[in-house]
C-alpha positions as CSV (number, residue, x, y, z in Angstrom):
1,X,36.1,124.8,109.5
2,X,36.0,123.5,105.9
3,X,39.3,121.6,106.3
4,X,38.3,120.1,109.7
5,X,34.9,118.9,108.4
6,X,36.5,117.5,105.2
7,X,38.9,115.4,107.2
8,X,36.0,114.1,109.4
9,X,33.8,113.5,106.3
10,X,36.6,111.6,104.6
11,X,36.9,109.2,107.5
12,X,33.1,108.7,107.8
13,X,32.6,108.2,104.1
14,X,35.5,105.8,103.8
15,X,34.3,103.7,106.7
16,X,30.7,103.6,105.2
17,X,32.1,102.8,101.8
18,X,34.3,99.9,103.0
19,X,31.6,98.5,105.2
20,X,28.9,98.5,102.5
21,X,31.4,97.2,99.9
22,X,32.3,94.2,102.1
23,X,28.6,93.5,102.9
24,X,27.7,93.6,99.2
25,X,30.6,91.4,98.2
26,X,29.6,88.8,100.8
27,X,26.0,89.0,99.7
28,X,26.9,88.5,96.1
29,X,28.9,85.5,97.0
30,X,26.2,84.0,99.2
31,X,23.2,84.7,97.0
32,X,23.9,85.9,93.4
33,X,21.0,87.1,91.2
34,X,22.7,86.1,87.9
35,X,25.3,83.3,87.4
36,X,28.8,84.4,88.2
37,X,31.0,83.9,85.1
38,X,34.7,82.8,85.4
39,X,37.4,85.5,85.4
40,X,35.4,88.1,87.4
41,X,38.2,88.7,90.0
42,X,40.4,90.6,87.4
43,X,37.5,92.8,86.3
44,X,36.6,93.6,89.9
45,X,40.2,94.5,90.8
46,X,40.5,96.9,87.8
47,X,37.2,98.5,88.7
48,X,38.6,99.1,92.2
49,X,41.9,100.5,90.8
50,X,39.9,102.8,88.5
51,X,38.0,104.3,91.5
52,X,41.3,104.7,93.4
53,X,42.6,107.0,90.5
54,X,39.4,109.0,90.7
55,X,39.4,109.3,94.4
56,X,43.0,110.5,94.4
57,X,42.1,113.2,91.8
58,X,39.2,114.5,93.9
59,X,41.2,114.5,97.1
60,X,43.7,116.9,95.4
61,X,40.8,119.4,95.0
62,X,39.0,119.6,98.4
63,X,38.0,123.2,98.0
64,X,35.8,122.3,95.0
65,X,33.9,119.6,96.8
66,X,30.2,119.7,97.7
67,X,31.1,119.9,101.4
68,X,33.3,123.0,100.8
69,X,30.4,124.5,98.8
70,X,28.0,123.8,101.7
71,X,30.4,125.5,104.1
72,X,30.5,128.6,101.9
73,X,26.8,128.6,101.4
74,X,26.2,128.5,105.1
75,X,28.8,131.2,105.9
76,X,27.3,133.6,103.4
77,X,23.7,132.6,103.3
78,X,23.7,131.5,99.7
79,X,21.0,129.3,98.2
80,X,17.2,128.8,98.1
81,X,16.9,127.3,101.6
82,X,18.5,130.5,103.1
83,X,16.0,132.7,101.3
84,X,12.9,131.2,102.9
85,X,10.8,133.7,104.9
86,X,10.6,131.3,107.8
87,X,13.3,128.8,108.7
88,X,12.4,125.1,108.4
89,X,12.8,122.7,111.2
90,X,16.1,120.9,111.1
91,X,14.6,117.6,110.0
92,X,12.6,119.3,107.2
93,X,15.6,121.2,106.0
94,X,17.7,118.0,105.8
95,X,14.9,116.1,104.0
96,X,14.3,118.9,101.5
97,X,18.0,119.3,100.8
98,X,18.6,115.6,100.3
99,X,15.6,115.2,98.0
100,X,16.7,118.2,95.9
101,X,20.2,116.7,95.6
102,X,18.8,113.4,94.6
103,X,16.8,115.0,91.9
104,X,19.9,116.9,90.7
105,X,21.9,113.6,90.4
106,X,19.0,112.0,88.4
107,X,19.1,114.9,86.0
108,X,22.9,114.8,85.8
109,X,22.7,111.1,84.9
110,X,20.2,111.8,82.2
111,X,22.4,114.5,80.7
112,X,25.4,112.3,80.7
113,X,23.4,109.9,78.4
114,X,22.1,112.6,76.1
115,X,25.2,114.8,75.5
116,X,27.7,112.9,73.2
117,X,30.9,114.3,74.8
118,X,29.7,113.4,78.3
119,X,28.5,110.0,77.1
120,X,32.1,109.3,76.1
121,X,33.1,109.5,79.7
122,X,30.0,107.8,81.1
123,X,30.3,104.8,78.7
124,X,33.3,103.6,80.7
125,X,30.7,102.7,83.4
126,X,28.4,101.1,80.9
127,X,31.0,99.1,79.1
128,X,31.3,96.7,82.0
129,X,30.1,93.3,80.7
130,X,28.6,92.2,84.0
131,X,27.0,94.3,86.7
132,X,28.0,93.8,90.3
133,X,28.8,96.0,93.3
134,X,32.1,97.0,91.8
135,X,30.4,98.4,88.7
136,X,28.9,101.0,91.0
137,X,32.3,102.6,91.5
138,X,33.5,102.1,87.9
139,X,33.6,105.7,86.7
140,X,36.2,107.6,84.7
141,X,38.1,110.1,86.9
142,X,37.0,113.0,84.6
143,X,33.4,112.1,85.1
144,X,33.9,112.1,88.8
145,X,35.5,115.5,88.6
146,X,32.6,116.9,86.5
147,X,30.1,115.3,89.0
148,X,31.9,116.9,91.9
149,X,31.8,120.4,90.3
150,X,28.1,119.9,89.4
151,X,27.1,118.9,92.9
152,X,29.1,121.8,94.4
153,X,27.1,124.1,92.1
154,X,23.8,122.5,93.1
155,X,24.7,122.9,96.8
156,X,25.4,126.6,96.3
157,X,22.1,126.9,94.4
158,X,20.0,125.1,97.0
159,X,21.9,126.2,100.1
160,X,22.0,122.6,101.4
161,X,23.5,122.5,104.9
162,X,26.7,120.6,105.6
163,X,25.0,117.8,107.5
164,X,22.6,117.2,104.6
165,X,25.4,117.1,102.1
166,X,27.4,114.6,104.1
167,X,24.4,112.4,104.6
168,X,23.6,112.6,100.9
169,X,27.1,111.7,99.8
170,X,27.1,108.7,102.0
171,X,23.7,107.7,100.7
172,X,24.8,108.2,97.1
173,X,27.9,105.9,97.6
174,X,25.9,103.3,99.5
175,X,23.1,103.2,96.9
176,X,25.5,102.9,94.0
177,X,27.1,99.9,95.6
178,X,23.7,98.4,96.5
179,X,21.8,99.0,93.3
180,X,24.6,97.6,91.1
181,X,24.8,94.5,93.3
182,X,24.4,91.1,91.7
183,X,22.3,90.0,94.7
184,X,19.1,88.0,94.9
185,X,16.1,89.8,96.5
186,X,12.7,88.0,96.5
187,X,10.3,89.6,94.0
188,X,7.8,90.6,96.7
189,X,10.5,92.4,98.7
190,X,11.9,94.0,95.5
191,X,8.4,95.3,94.5
192,X,7.9,96.8,97.9
193,X,11.4,98.4,98.0
194,X,11.2,99.9,94.6
195,X,8.1,101.9,95.4
196,X,10.6,104.2,97.1
197,X,14.1,103.1,96.4
198,X,16.1,102.0,93.4
199,X,16.7,98.2,93.7
200,X,19.4,96.1,91.9
201,X,16.8,94.5,89.6
202,X,15.4,98.0,88.7
203,X,18.8,99.5,88.0
204,X,20.2,96.4,86.2
205,X,17.8,97.2,83.3
206,X,19.7,100.4,82.8
207,X,22.8,98.3,81.9
208,X,21.2,96.3,79.1
209,X,22.7,96.4,75.6
210,X,19.2,97.4,74.3
211,X,19.2,101.2,73.8
212,X,15.6,101.6,75.0
213,X,16.5,99.9,78.3
214,X,19.8,101.7,78.7
215,X,17.9,104.9,78.4
216,X,15.7,104.2,81.4
217,X,15.9,103.9,85.2
218,X,18.4,106.7,85.8
219,X,17.7,107.1,89.5
220,X,20.3,106.2,92.2
221,X,18.4,106.6,95.5
222,X,14.8,107.4,95.0
223,X,12.7,105.6,92.3
224,X,10.2,108.4,92.1
225,X,12.1,110.5,89.5
226,X,12.0,107.7,86.8
227,X,8.2,107.3,87.4
228,X,7.6,111.0,87.4
229,X,9.6,111.8,84.3
230,X,8.6,108.7,82.3
231,X,11.9,106.9,82.3
232,X,10.8,104.0,84.4
233,X,11.0,100.4,83.0
234,X,10.0,97.6,85.4
235,X,11.8,94.7,83.8
236,X,14.1,93.9,80.9
237,X,12.5,92.4,77.8
238,X,14.5,89.1,77.9
239,X,14.4,88.7,81.7
240,X,17.3,89.2,84.1
241,X,19.0,85.9,83.6
242,X,19.1,86.2,79.8
243,X,19.7,89.9,79.4
244,X,22.9,91.0,77.8
245,X,24.9,93.6,79.6
246,X,27.3,96.2,78.4
247,X,27.9,98.1,75.1
248,X,28.0,96.2,71.8
249,X,30.4,98.8,70.4
250,X,33.0,97.6,73.0
251,X,32.1,93.9,72.9
252,X,35.3,93.0,71.1
253,X,37.6,95.3,73.1
254,X,39.4,94.8,76.4
255,X,37.2,96.7,78.8
256,X,38.9,95.4,81.9
257,X,42.3,96.9,81.7
258,X,42.6,100.2,83.7
259,X,44.8,101.9,81.1
260,X,42.3,101.1,78.3
261,X,39.4,102.4,80.5
262,X,41.2,105.7,81.1
263,X,41.7,106.1,77.3
264,X,38.3,104.8,76.3
265,X,36.7,108.3,76.0
266,X,39.2,109.1,73.2
267,X,38.0,106.2,71.1
268,X,35.7,107.3,68.4
269,X,33.0,104.7,67.9
270,X,29.4,105.0,66.9
271,X,26.9,104.2,69.6
272,X,25.2,101.0,68.7
273,X,21.4,100.8,68.6
274,X,20.7,97.3,69.7
275,X,17.3,96.1,68.6
276,X,14.7,94.1,70.6
277,X,14.6,91.7,67.6
278,X,18.1,90.5,68.5
279,X,17.0,89.2,71.9
280,X,17.6,85.6,70.8
281,X,21.3,86.5,70.6
282,X,21.4,87.8,74.2
283,X,22.8,85.8,77.0
284,X,25.7,85.8,79.4
285,X,28.4,85.2,76.9
286,X,31.3,87.7,77.0
């Protein structure tokens, strides 16, 4: 049962990923939010190669996936949802499970920023000097492995059903591609969307070089968690066009080469505390 569902899930998720990626790349080309600097093709290619390494690693360990955990939870009645005195309607069970998983991913993201060892892995994602849809898949393979194990544990804890886990994984991939997109969305539409969902303008703030902005807007799908836990920041201090993206401690290093990105967690550099007083130095320069 697990093996069959994993194969089907792989096909569905791959089709959804490729479809959303192509749509976002076309949208970025047609209506970019920020000016597209020269030389972005190489950066995007290496981001894609990096996720290919990570995906290969995860495919070697299918029994540790969140889908496998959901199958085990369902077979043995593990998790909170299985302990309820009365069963929920299917739609309610799916909704509750997806919301709980989304909260778990928000908390995971927060922890990856706060724990130095985990930050070493996560800074591979933040060292990208521009933010576009390929940034949404730029993660170190070890971070992806830790994330997979964490989500599997959360699935066992909550007892999330297989269908909810599959839907959530597709939503997570889709939202990461979307909210990292360098795409223009009218302000009125953005304001309406971010009442519920994380938008590209909302998440872009999280990639600012300013520490106070980097440590905000951790959500991936639902925007409610940042508002609820006080980590929400509406706009960057310097505006989206002028904001400087990336990590200053890696400003002078090659953060495009895949080999360097794989070795980046081993580099011992102090985390820079960029100051708002340095806003006049911000811009789109590399």
